[in-house]
N, C-alpha and C positions, 0 to 999 in steps of 0.2 A: 399582208404586207407588214414588215417589221417596223416597230416604232422608232428604231434608231436609224432607219434608212431615210434620207431626205428625199423630198419630192423632186422629180427630174426637172431641171431648169429648161430643158429643150424638148420639144415634142418628138424629136428624132432620137432621143437618148435610148429608148427601148430598141430601136433598130440598130443603133451603134453597139449596144450591149450584145445583142444577138449576133451581129457580125463578128465581134471580138470573140465570142464563145465558139463560133463556127471555125474561125481561124485557129484558135487554140486547139480545138479537137482535131482538125485536119493536120495541123503542124505536128502535134504529138504522134498521131497515127503514122504520118509519113516518116517522121524521124525514127520511130521505133521500127518501122518496116526496113528502113535503110540499115539501121544497126543490126537487126537480125540477119539481113542479107550479108553484111560484112562478117558477122560472126560465123555464119554457115559457110562462107566462101574462104575462110581462113585456111592457110596451107595445111592440107590433111597429112602431108608427109613430114610435118614438124615433129611427130612422135618418133621419127627415125633418129632425131638428134638426141633423144633420151638416152641415158647411159645404156651401154650394151648389156643384155641379159635382164633388163628390167621386165617385170611382169606386165600383164595386160592392164592391170589396174593403174600402174604407174604411167603407162603410155596413154591411157584414157585421161588421166589427170593432167598430163602434159598437153594433150590436145585441147582440153577444156581451157587451161590457162592460156594457151596460144590464141584460142578463139576470143576469150575475154579481153586479152591484150589488143587484138585487132579491133574489137568493137569499141573499146575505150579510146583507142587512137582515132577511130572514126568519129566518135562523139566530140573529141577535141577539135577535129576539122570542122564539124558542123557548128560548134560553138564559135569558132573563129569566123566562119562565114556569116553567121548571124550577127556577130559584133560588127563586122564590116558593113553589112547592110544597114544596121542601125546608125553607124557613124556617117554613112553616105546620106541616108535619108534625113537625119537630124542635123546635118551640117548647117550651121548658120541660124538655126532656129533656137529661140529661147523659150523656156517654159514660163508662161506668164505668172503663175502662182509663186514660183521660186523668185522671180524678179520682184514681185510685190513683197514677199517675205523679207528679202534682203533690204529693200528700201525701208520697210517699217522697222527692221532691226537697227539700221543706221540711224533712223530718226529717234528711236528710243535711246540709243547709245549717246546721241548728241544731247538729248534732253537731260539724261542723267549726268553727263559730263559737265553740262553748263549750269 
């Protein structure tokens, strides 16, 4: 155990940490799978919009760019969905440490002003 890591305050801290790690691993795997699927299902006929007479290399580069564009657009949608979930879940909740930090900052500002 690292000397800089404080002892857990709660006996369930280890279980919470494990649950957080599992959620992170599952979320990243699922997100990557979705983005790879979006990349693979990008319009294969998009290379036809490449300039006429372009070689096979130019068409393959155009298809790659089209797939990357679709995957990045999909990632923006996933990020927006994640932000929506966070805003819905956290609506009305305050972070206790932040509130304590603001109160102590106000108190120290009042002491220094007075």
